[in-house]
N, C-alpha and C positions, 0 to 999 in steps of 0.2 A: 449576604458578603462571606461570611463564614461558608456555608456550604460550597460556593466558588471555590474557595482556597482548596478546601477536601478536595474536591473533583482533580485540583491542578495537583496535588499530593499525589494523590490516587494514578492521575495516567502518568506521571516522572518514575514512580516505582513501577507500575506496569510495564514501562519503557528499558526501565534497567532491567527487570528482571527477560525481559522479551533478549534484551542485549549476551546477558551474560548464559544465555540456554544455548541463544547461538553459537557462541564463542563454544560451550563444553562440545556440543556436537560435532563444531566443526575441529577441536582438536582430536575427539575421538576416531575423525574420518582421515586426519590427518595424524597419525600417531611419529611414525617415523618423520617427517617432514619437521614437527614443533620440538621433538627430540634433536635433532640439528638444529635446529635455531636457538633453541636453549642452550645447548651445548658449545655452541661458538659466544653468546651470550655471556655464558660465565666463563671462558678462556680469555675473553678480550677483559671482563671484569678483574680476571686474577692477574693480570699481565699489563696490559694497559693503563686500567686505572687505580686499582687496589694501591701499586707501588708509589705512585705518583701522589695519589690523594689522601691517603690514611697518616702517614708523617705529617702532613700540613694543618690536617683537620684537628689531631692531638694537641699540636703547639698552639694554635688559632684558641680552639679552648682554652685552653692551660692559661693564658695570657688574657682570654674573656672573663676569666673563672677569680680569678686574684683580687681580691676588693680594694676597690677604689681609695687611694689614700687621702684625698684632698674631695669634699662635695662642692668644689668648683667646675663649673663643667663650661668647657668654650665652644660654640657650635661649632665652630668649621675646623674644630682640629676633631672633635666626634665624628663628623663626613668623613675629613681627610683620613680619618684612623678605619673607618667606614670599608672606604674606599680600598685601600692597602690590602689591608686584611683581608678582605670580603674578597677584590677583582684577582687577586695572583695566586688564590689557592685552589682555585678548580674550583670546577661543578661538585657541590651545590654549597661552597665553603660560605659565597656570599649571602645564602639566604638565612646556614649559620652565625655567622655573625652578625648582622642585622636583629636576626632575631633576639639574639642573646643580649645584646645593648640595647632592644627593648625590653626584653623584661628585665635588667639591670637601670632601666628608667635613665638610664645616657641617650637613648632617643625617643621622640614624644612616634604616635603610633601614623601619625600623618607623615613624619620626616619618614620612617622607617620603612612607606609603604613605597616612598619616592626613591628610597634609597639601594631598597631590593633591588628594582630594574638596572641601576648603576653598575650596583659591585655585585656585577654576575659576570666571570668569565672563566674560560676554563685558564687551567695553570701553565706556567711558561714550560714546566716540564713535556705536560702531555704535547704539547703544541710544538717545541724546539725539539723534542729525542723523539718522541713518536710520529708527529704529523712532520715535521721537518725532515730528522731524520729517514725512518722507516716509508712514509709513502713519498716524501718529495723526493727523497734521497741527494736533501740541499740544507743542510743546518740555514744555510741566509733566506731559505723563502719560509721558512718556521719564524727568525724572528722577525721578518714580512708580515707573515700574516698576522702576528701577534701583535704588531704595532698598530695594522687596521685594525685590530680587535678592540683595545684598546684608548685609540684613538675615535673609536663610537662611540664607546663606554662615557670616555672622559666630557665628549662634546656629547651627553644626553647629559652626564651629571651636572655641568652648566646647564645646561637648560631646565633641570631640575631644581637647584638653586635659583634659577631666575622666577621659575612657576612658584619656588614655597617665597617669593617676594625676602629673598633671603640680604638679609644684611647685616655684616661684621657687627659683632655688640661690643658696645663701648665699653664694657664690664661686663663678668661673669655672672652667669648664671646659677646658680644653687640647684641642686638638684639631689632627691635621696637616695641613697644607692641601695637597690637591694639586698637585705639580708640573706639571703640564699647562696650572696657570695664566701661568705665564713664557712669555713669550713676546711676539708679537704680538697683543694684546686685541683692538684695533677688528676687523683682519684675520680673527682666528678668529671672532667675532661675526659678522661681514659671511657668513663659511663656513658656520655653522651655521644662521643665520636663511634661507639659501636654501634649506638641506634641508628646515628646516622651510616655506616659503613652496611649496617642491614638491611637500611632503608633503599641505600643506590646499588646493593648486589640482587634484592627483589628486583625494583624497576626495571633492572636493566636486562636482568636472565627472560622475567615471562616477555618483554615489551620486542626482546629480540625473538623470540619463540612467536608471538605473535603475529611480526612484520613479517617474519621469512611463511608462515602458513598463508598468511593474507596474499604474497607476495606470488606463491604458487597456485592460489586458487585463480588468479586473478593474470596471472599468462595462460592458464590454461583453457581460463573460460572464452577470455579474450581476446586470443591467440596473439599475445603482445611480445614481445622478445624478453627473455625471462630475467636478460641484465640490466633490464631499464626498469620491469619492474619492480624486481627486487631492491633495487638502489633506491628508487623511487620510497616505496613500503617501508624499506627501514629504516630509511631517514626521516620521515615522518615520526614511527616509533623510535625508535634510537637512535641516537648519533654514531656513537662510535660504531656498531654495523651497519651499519649507512656508510660509514665513510671507509671500513673494510668493504665492503660491496662493491663504492663506485672506483675503491683503488683498484679493486679484481677484473674488473669491467671496460673501465673506462682511463684508465691510468696511459692510453696512447695517444688519447685526442688531447690538440693544444691548447684546450682550455679547460683541462684536467684540473689545476689547481683553483679556477672558480669555482668549479664543483664542488671541491672540497670546504671552500672559503663560504658557499653558501649553506652549506648542509651542517658545518658547524655555530654559522651566524642562527639558524632557527634552532639548534637546540635537538630537537623531536619532543616526544610526548614524556619520554620517561624523567628528562630533568624537570619539566616542567611541572610535573607530579613530585617530584621530588620537592622541589622549593616551595607548592603547595603546600604539600603537607606539613614541613616545617615553618612557613609561616601563619599557617592557621592556627597552629601550638604559640604564638605569642601575638593573636589576633590582628593580625599583619594584613592590609587589603591587596590583593596582587594586581590590581584592574592597572596600574601606572607599569607594571613588572610586563604583560603583554604588547602594552605600548612599546616599550624598550626594545622588546623583539623582535616585534615589526622595524623598528630604526635600523637593528641591529642585520636584520633582513639583507636592509637597501644596503646599507652604508658602507656594512665588511667588505663586502664582494667589488664595490665601487672602488674604493682606498686601494685594497690588495691588487687592483686592476693596475692604479696608475703605479703600484710602487713595484710592479715585475720589471 
């Protein structure tokens, strides 16, 4: 049994090494394309993500790090707090919120793993300001897309409560606050926020570069339309650049808004990696999170279609 486990671990290591070297050679062979992709990712991060994400992350972290006044906890209030702070803060504030509440013992690991999937949505300023105003040219459509996203999240949230066999408790349950919340909450919030921002910037720029290189290689090798290849590959790896590519190549199509809704619902590997890293730091299982993403991919475009 031990020998089999060692063999499996060795095989995984060899696969990882092979993938890493393949990507290294790919970037070496396409330096200009990789540079262009990274530049696009950096531009979108600075202009489309950072202004909307950073203030909210700092304020959310500050609020979560203020020591609890009472040792009494009402379960539904904790769930509501996680949803409101997480779902309206933008990616990956939901993961940050749930993880912080887990570390302070406000949520159990099981509750956190299920809430991680529900408390996950793009920020209102991103959807209304960037997607609605700049991509759709209609702020009303941005609001409609935001409603569709939160309808999917809230419905999944309610399903998770049933799955957890949730019942409103007849009395408050005591919990022991984590002593780490004592200190300088604002400075701690700044520190934690900087770590999250660096994580977001790193994943956005890296996956934008990787997606751009792969899109060019696939379009060249298989004679696929560059716009289609670029949009599909970038959407898989990095949502923001995928949305930007879709806007550049498909904005003339009547179902363009549904394409944008599907890309945002899928999130992209970059955001999934951010959530996985943050959740791992608090020991939270991410299996329900991926189930929630499949739910959103199906539900969000459908609801958005009926709202158009």
